[in-house]
N, C-alpha and C positions, 0 to 999 in steps of 0.2 A: 955818454948820454948825459944831458944836463939835468939838474933837480927838477926843472919845470916840465921836462918831458916826462919824468918819473911821475910826477903828481897828476899830470894830465892823463896818463894811461891807467893809473889807479881809479881815477874818478870815471873814466869811460867804463871800465870793468865793473865797477859798483853799480852804474846806471843799467848796464846790460843784465846784471843779476837781478836788479829790480823790476826791470820789464819782463824778464823770463818766468819769474814766479807766478804773476797773475795769469799768464798764458796756460801754464801747467794746471794751476788750480782750475782755471776756467775749463780746461779740458778734461779734468777729472769730475769737475761740477757737471759738464755736459754728458760725461758717460753715466754719472749717477742719476742725472734727471732722465736719460733714456732708458735706464734700468727701471727707474720708477714708473716711467710711462708705460713701458712693456709689461710691468707688473700690475699696473692699473687695467691694461687691456686684457691680460690674461684672467684677471679677477672677474672682469666684466663678462668675458666669454664663458667662464665657468658658472657664473651667476645666472646666465640666459636660461638653461634648462630649468632652473628653479622657478623662474617666472613664467616659463611656459607651462610647467607642470601645474602651477597654480592656477593659470587660465583654463587649463583643461579640467581641473577639478570643479571650477566655477561653472562651466559650461555643461557638466555632466548631466545626462538625463535624470529626471526625477522618477522615483519608484512609482509604479502604477498604483491606481486607487485600490485594487483588489488585493494588495498585500499590505500588511502591517510593518511596524519597525523591525519585527523579528524575521520578516520574510515569509510569514504564514499567510495563506490565503484568506480573505474575508468576504462574507457574503452578506447581502441584506436578507431580511426576514422572507421577502417574497422569492429571492432565488433560492434560499435554503429550502422553503416549502416546495417549490417547483422540483427542486433536485431530489428530495425525499419522495415526492409523488412519482417522478420517473423511476426511482429505484424500486418502488413498490410494484409499480406496473411491470417491470422487468422481472422482478422476482415472481409475481404472480404467473406471468407467460412461461418462466422457466418451470415452475411447479407444475403448471397444466401440461407442458410438453413432458416433463418427467413421468407423469401419470399415464399419459397416453403410450410413451414408448415401454413403460414398465408392463403395462397390461397387454402389449402387443408382443411381448417376448414369449416364445413357446415354451409351455412348462411351468410358467409363473402362477397361472391362475389355479393350476391342480395344487401346486405347493401352498398357495394362500389358503385355498380351501381346506387342505389337510391341517393347516395350523389352526385355523378357526374352530374346526370340528374338535380337535384335540384339546384346545383351550375351553371349549364349550362343555365338553364331557368333564373335564376336571372341575369347573365352576358347579355343575349339576352335582357332583358327588360332594364337593365342599358344602353346598346347601343341604344335602341330605345329612351330612355329619353334624351341622349345626342344628337341624330339626331334631336328630336323635339326642342331641345334648339336651335339649329342653324337655323332650318327651321321656327320656329314661333318667332324668336327674343327675346328669353328668357323670354316669357311670362308665368306667373304662375296663370293666371286668370282662374279658373276652369269653369267659366261660358262660356267660348270659347272652341271650340273643340280642338284647339292646346294646350291650357293651361291644359285642362282635360287630353289630352293623354299624355303630359309631366309629370305632377304630378302622374297621375295613374301608368305609366310605372316606374316612379322613385320608388315609394312606393312598387310596386310589385317586382322590382328588389332587393331592399335593403331586402325585407322581405324574398325572396327566398334564397339570399346569407348568411344572418344571420340564417335563419332556416336551411340551408344546413350544416353550421359549428356545429350547436347545434345538429343536427342529427348525424354528424360524431362523435361528442364527446360521445353521448348518446349510439349510436349503434355500431360504428366501433371500438371505443377505446377498449371495453373489448375483442375483437378478438385479437388486436395488443398486449394486455397485456398477453393474453393466449399463443401467439405465442412466445413471449419473454421468458415467463417462461419455455416453452418447449425447447427452443434453449439452455438456461442456464443449463438445465439437460441432454443435449446430451454429450456423450462421443466421442472420435475420432472415435471409430469403429462405433458407431450408427450414427455418422455424415456422414461417408463414404457409410454406408448402405443407408442412406436417399438419398444421390446423385445418387447411383447406382440405386435405385428404380425410382427416378425421370427421369434418362436417359432412362430407359426401358419404362417408360410411354410416354416420348416424341417420342421415335422410333416407338411405336405402333401407336400413334396419326398421325404421318407422314405416316406411312404405310397405315393406314385407309383412309387418305386424298388422297394418290396416287391411291389407288384402286378405290375410288369413281370417280376419274378423267377418269379411263380407261372405 
């Protein structure tokens, strides 16, 4: 091989290497750009729910006018007045129904009458002891008639009053509990029927009373 051929081969090899490097670098650059473009698309897809969530927050419904910032219901003065009036009317109706049912329970009237009689007797003796205190100059000597009357009436009065309240708790309270239980179980319809029945019974009683007067 001549020297000229050797120099020409070396020059060609050098040109081939110079041309090959840009292609490899271009290929590597292409891969990097593709990776960058893929990363950008992934980031955009990941960011999409954030934008959608923000949009949903902006279009969320506003709180109603009847609630404040803490979620508590607010009322105008007229609404509050009407609500309290309805509650009072409902309470009055329930109390009236309670009284009707309580007095219709068998045995309650007798127990109530016994309680009031016992309490009245105790009050009478308490008044007698108070009068004896003024008449006999606050003497508690049981050997004297005045002292014996004062102490005896005072003891009997306290015994009747205390015994009356004990009797009320033992005999009358169960009737009241029963009436309360029945009132709680009444619907509006049954409540109206109860009032209508009581009205008719009252009219019949007044008619019988008027007939007796004639």
